[in-house]
C-alpha positions in Angstrom: 0.1 0.0 0.1 1.6 3.5 -0.7 2.4 5.1 2.8 1.2 8.3 2.8 3.0 11.1 1.5 4.1 13.6 4.5 4.8 16.8 2.6 4.6 20.8 3.1 2.7 23.1 0.3 5.5 23.2 -2.6 4.6 24.7 -6.2 6.0 21.8 -7.3 4.2 19.4 -5.8 1.3 17.8 -9.1 -2.3 16.1 -7.3 -2.1 14.1 -10.8 1.8 12.5 -10.2 1.4 11.6 -7.1 -2.4 10.0 -7.9 -0.8 8.3 -10.6 1.8 6.8 -8.1 -1.3 5.9 -5.8 -3.2 3.9 -8.2 0.2 1.9 -9.0 0.3 1.0 -5.0 3.7 2.8 -5.3 5.8 4.9 -2.0 7.1 7.8 -2.5 8.2 11.0 -0.5 7.8 14.0 -2.0 11.2 16.0 -1.5 11.8 19.6 -2.2 15.6 19.7 -2.1 17.3 16.6 -3.6 21.3 17.2 -5.0 21.2 17.8 -8.0 24.4 16.7 -8.8 23.3 13.5 -6.5 20.6 12.4 -9.4 21.8 9.9 -11.6 20.9 8.0 -15.2 20.8 4.6 -15.4 19.9 3.0 -18.6 17.0 1.1 -18.6 14.5 3.1 -16.1 13.2 5.5 -18.8 11.6 4.7 -22.5 12.4 8.5 -23.9 14.9 7.7 -26.8 18.6 9.4 -26.9 18.0 12.3 -28.5 14.4 12.8 -27.3 15.4 13.4 -24.3 15.5 16.9 -22.7 15.9 18.9 -26.2 17.4 22.0 -26.1 15.0 24.6 -27.4 12.6 23.0 -25.1 15.3 23.3 -21.5 16.0 27.0 -23.1 12.5 27.8 -22.7 12.2 26.1 -19.8 15.2 27.6 -18.0 13.8 30.9 -18.9 10.3 30.6 -17.2 12.1 29.0 -14.0 13.9 32.3 -13.6 10.7 34.1 -14.1 8.9 32.4 -11.4 7.0 29.5 -13.5 6.3 26.9 -11.3 7.0 23.5 -12.6 6.2 20.1 -11.1 8.9 17.8 -9.1 11.1 15.4 -11.7 10.7 11.8 -10.3 13.2 9.2 -9.4 13.5 5.6 -7.9 15.2 5.6 -4.4 18.5 5.3 -5.9 17.6 8.5 -7.1 18.0 7.3 -10.7 15.7 9.4 -13.7 12.5 8.0 -14.1 10.6 11.1 -16.0 12.2 15.2 -15.5 14.4 15.3 -18.0 13.7 18.7 -19.6 13.3 20.5 -16.1 16.4 19.2 -14.3 18.8 20.5 -17.2 16.4 23.8 -16.7 17.5 23.9 -13.0 21.5 23.0 -14.4 21.4 25.6 -16.8 20.2 27.6 -14.6 22.7 27.5 -11.8 20.7 26.0 -9.2 21.8 23.2 -6.9 18.7 21.4 -6.3 15.2 20.2 -7.5 11.8 18.9 -6.0 11.7 15.0 -7.1 9.1 12.3 -6.0 11.9 9.6 -4.7 9.6 6.2 -5.5 10.7 3.3 -3.7 11.5 -0.2 -4.6 10.6 -0.2 -8.4 11.8 -2.4 -10.8 13.2 -0.7 -14.2 10.1 -2.1 -16.1 7.5 -0.3 -13.3 9.9 2.5 -14.0 9.8 2.7 -17.5 5.8 1.7 -17.4 5.6 4.9 -15.7 7.6 6.6 -17.6 5.4 6.2 -20.5 2.4 7.4 -18.8 4.0 10.7 -17.5 4.6 11.5 -20.5 2.1 10.7 -22.4 -0.6 12.4 -19.8 1.2 16.0 -20.5 4.7 15.4 -21.3 6.3 15.7 -24.8 4.3 12.7 -26.5 6.4 9.4 -27.5 7.3 8.4 -30.7 5.8 4.9 -32.1 8.8 3.5 -32.4 9.8 5.0 -28.2 6.4 3.1 -27.4 7.3 -0.1 -29.3 10.4 -0.4 -27.6 8.7 -0.2 -24.0 6.0 -3.0 -25.3 8.5 -5.5 -27.0 11.0 -5.3 -24.0 8.5 -6.3 -21.9 7.2 -8.6 -23.6 11.0 -10.4 -24.0 10.7 -9.8 -20.2 8.8 -12.8 -20.3 5.9 -10.0 -19.0 2.1 -10.7 -20.6 0.8 -6.9 -21.4 -2.5 -5.6 -21.1 -3.6 -4.7 -24.0 -6.7 -2.7 -23.2 -4.3 -1.1 -20.1 -1.7 -0.1 -22.4 -3.4 1.3 -24.7 -5.0 4.0 -22.4 -1.8 4.6 -20.7 0.0 5.1 -24.4 -3.0 6.1 -26.9 -1.9 3.9 -29.0 -4.7 1.9 -30.8 -5.8 -1.7 -29.5 -5.4 -3.5 -32.5 -2.1 -1.6 -33.0 -0.9 -3.2 -29.2 -2.1 -6.3 -30.1 -0.1 -6.1 -33.4 3.0 -5.4 -32.1 3.2 -7.9 -29.5 2.2 -10.2 -32.0 4.8 -9.5 -33.9 7.8 -9.7 -31.3 5.9 -13.2 -29.7 6.9 -14.4 -32.8 10.4 -13.6 -33.0 11.2 -15.1 -29.8 9.6 -18.3 -31.3 10.4 -18.3 -34.7 14.3 -18.8 -32.8 13.3 -20.8 -30.6 11.9 -23.3 -33.1 15.7 -22.1 -35.5 14.0 -20.7 -38.2 16.7 -19.4 -40.4 16.8 -15.4 -40.7 16.3 -15.4 -44.2 12.5 -16.8 -44.2 12.1 -14.6 -40.7 13.4 -11.4 -42.1 11.1 -12.1 -45.8 7.8 -11.8 -44.1 6.3 -8.2 -43.6 4.7 -7.4 -39.7 1.5 -8.4 -40.2 2.6 -11.8 -41.7 4.6 -12.1 -38.8 1.0 -11.5 -36.4 -0.6 -13.6 -38.4 1.3 -16.6 -37.6 1.5 -16.2 -33.9 -1.3 -17.2 -33.4 -0.8 -20.8 -34.8 -1.0 -23.1 -31.7 0.9 -26.7 -32.5 4.7 -25.7 -32.6 4.9 -28.0 -35.9 2.6 -26.3 -37.9 4.0 -23.1 -36.9 7.8 -23.5 -38.5 6.3 -25.4 -41.1 3.9 -22.3 -42.1 6.5 -19.6 -41.2 8.6 -21.4 -44.0 5.7 -21.7 -46.1 5.1 -18.3 -45.8 8.1 -17.1 -46.8 9.2 -19.0 -49.3 6.2 -18.2 -51.0 5.4 -15.1 -50.3 1.7 -15.7 -49.7 -0.3 -12.7 -48.3 -1.2 -12.1 -44.5 -4.5 -12.7 -45.4 -4.2 -15.9 -47.1 -1.3 -17.0 -43.9 -4.8 -16.0 -41.2 -7.5 -18.3 -43.0 -4.7 -20.5 -43.0 -4.1 -20.8 -39.0 -7.2 -21.0 -39.1 -7.8 -24.2 -41.2 -5.1 -25.7 -39.0 -6.2 -24.8 -35.5 -9.3 -26.0 -36.4 -7.6 -29.6 -37.2 -8.2 -32.7 -35.3 -5.0 -33.6 -35.0 -1.7 -32.8 -35.7 -1.2 -34.5 -38.9 -4.6 -33.3 -40.1 -2.6 -29.6 -39.4 0.3 -30.6 -41.1 -1.2 -32.0 -44.0 -3.6 -28.9 -44.4 0.1 -26.7 -44.5 1.7 -29.8 -46.8 -1.1 -29.7 -49.5 -0.7 -25.7 -49.9 3.0 -26.2 -50.7 1.9 -28.1 -53.3 -0.8 -25.9 -54.5 2.1 -22.8 -54.6 4.9 -25.1 -56.4 5.4 -22.2 -58.9 5.3 -19.3 -56.6 7.9 -20.8 -54.7 10.4 -21.9 -57.4 9.7 -18.1 -58.7 10.8 -16.5 -55.6 13.6 -19.5 -55.2 15.4 -18.1 -58.8 14.8 -14.0 -58.0 11.7 -13.3 -59.0 7.8 -12.7 -57.3 5.3 -14.8 -58.0 3.0 -14.8 -61.0 -0.5 -13.4 -59.8 -2.7 -15.6 -62.6 -6.0 -15.2 -60.1 -8.6 -13.8 -63.1 -9.8 -11.2 -61.1 -6.4 -9.9 -62.4 -7.1 -6.2 -63.9 -10.5 -5.6 -62.6 -9.5 -3.4 -59.4 -8.2 -0.4 -61.6 -12.0 -0.5 -63.7 -13.7 -1.4 -60.7 -11.5 2.5 -58.7 -12.2 4.0 -62.3 -15.8 3.0 -61.9 -15.9 4.6 -57.8 -14.3 8.4 -58.2 -18.3 8.8 -60.5 -21.0 9.8 -58.1 -24.8 9.4 -59.1 -25.1 12.3 -61.1 -22.2 11.7 -63.2 -23.2 8.4 -64.4 -26.6 9.8 -65.0 -24.8 12.6 -67.2 -25.8 10.3 -69.9 -25.7 12.2 -74.3 -30.2 10.6 -74.8 -28.4 8.3 -77.6 -26.5 6.3 -75.3 -28.6 6.1 -72.5 -30.1 2.6 -73.6 -27.1 1.2 -74.1 -25.4 2.4 -71.1 -28.4 1.6 -68.7 -28.4 -2.6 -70.3 -24.2 -2.5 -69.3 -25.3 -0.5 -65.5 -27.7 -3.4 -64.8 -25.4 -5.9 -66.0 -22.9 -4.6 -64.0 -25.0 -4.7 -60.6 -25.8 -7.9 -61.1 -23.1 -9.4 -61.4 -21.6 -6.7 -58.3 -24.5 -8.1 -56.1 -23.3 -11.8 -56.8 -19.7 -10.5 -55.4 -20.4 -9.1 -52.6 -23.0 -12.3 -51.6 -20.1 -14.5 -52.0 -17.0 -12.3 -51.0 -19.2 -12.1 -47.9 -19.5 -15.8 -47.8 -15.7 -16.2 -49.0 -13.8 -13.7 -48.0 -11.7 -12.8 -44.7 -13.0 -9.2 -44.6 -11.4 -8.3 -41.5 -9.7 -4.4 -42.1 -5.8 -5.1 -42.0 -4.6 -3.8 -39.0 -2.5 -1.3 -41.0 -5.3 0.4 -42.7 -7.2 0.4 -39.2 -3.9 2.3 -37.8 -4.0 4.8 -40.4 -7.8 5.6 -39.8 -6.6 7.1 -36.2 -5.9 10.4 -35.9 -3.4 11.2 -34.0 -4.0 12.2 -30.9 -2.7 16.2 -30.2 -0.5 17.1 -27.9 2.2 19.5 -26.6 4.7 20.1 -24.0 3.4 23.4 -22.5 3.4 24.1 -19.3 0.6 26.3 -17.5 1.9 28.8 -15.0 0.2 29.5 -11.8 -2.5 26.9 -12.5 -2.2 23.0 -10.9 1.1 21.5 -11.7 1.7 18.9 -15.0 3.9 16.4 -15.4 6.2 17.3 -17.8 9.0 15.8 -19.6 
C-alpha cells in the first residue's frame, strides 16, 4: 500500500503525479530539495530515445520560465536517485545554475515498473512519445516474459489496441521463430502483418512449417491468417500439417519463382479488375447519369449487368472472404491525439518532461 506523503505545501507538488503513483501502489516521498549532483542516469529506467531527452530548445524555454518564477512539477526518481521522468526540467535547473530540484522519490521499483510509469507520465502531459519509443517499451516487456494488458497499454499510450496487439504478436513471433531455429532469411522475408498472423498458430510443428512456406511463397497475410485458422481447427497435428503440405504443393510455382529471384506470378482471374472498379468508384451518381440521350439505353443495359454481377460478388465475398480489416489500415485511420509540451504557469502543475 502506498504510504501517506508527508509533504508540506510546495509549488512543485503535483496531484496528477501523486494520483498515478497511488494508483500503481507505489510508495513515494516528496522531497523539495534533492541535490542535483546526486541524481543519476541509469539505462533501463526511461523509455525516451536519447535524442528526445531534454531537447535544447525546450530546456532553454523552461529555464527562462523558471527564472521568471514559473512553477514546474517535481521530477520523478527511484530510491537510488536514478531518473524516471523529468529530463527537461532537470536540465533547465542545471542551466540556471541551481543546485537542487524538487523530486518524487519512488521506492522499491523495478526497471520495468519505472519504464511503465515513464510512459504514462510522458503521454499524459509531456512531450508525446513516438511510436518507436512506445514499441521499444512494449517489446522490452514481452521479451522479459511479461504478459501485456492491451487495454491498459492503449489507455496509457493513446495507441490503438489493434496496433498494440499486432506489436505484441510480432515480438512473440520473433522469439518463437528463433526458438524453433527458423532461419533468419525466412524471418526477414515476412512483413509484420504476416508475422502477427503466424503467431496465432497453436502447434509448434505447424508454426514452423507454415512460417517457412509463407516466406518461400511470399504468401499474403490474409491468406496466412486463413490457413492458420484452418490448422487450429484441425482434429490432429497430422491433419493440420496435411493442410500446410497441400498448400505447399499448390504453390510450387510461386516457390520456384521466388527462389529464382522473381515475384510470384499473379494468375488470378480478377487481375486487372481493380483498376476498373476503382475508376468507376471515382464517379458520383449524378456523374453516371449524365449520359447523352442516344447512349442512355445502351448505358443502362451495361450498368444493370454490372449491378447484377456486383450483387453476386458481394454476396459470395461476405461468405467466402476473410473481411477482417488489415491492421495497417485501421492504424492509419486513427488520428494521432494532439499533444504539447507546454506548462501552465500559476495553475496546478502537470507532468512534463
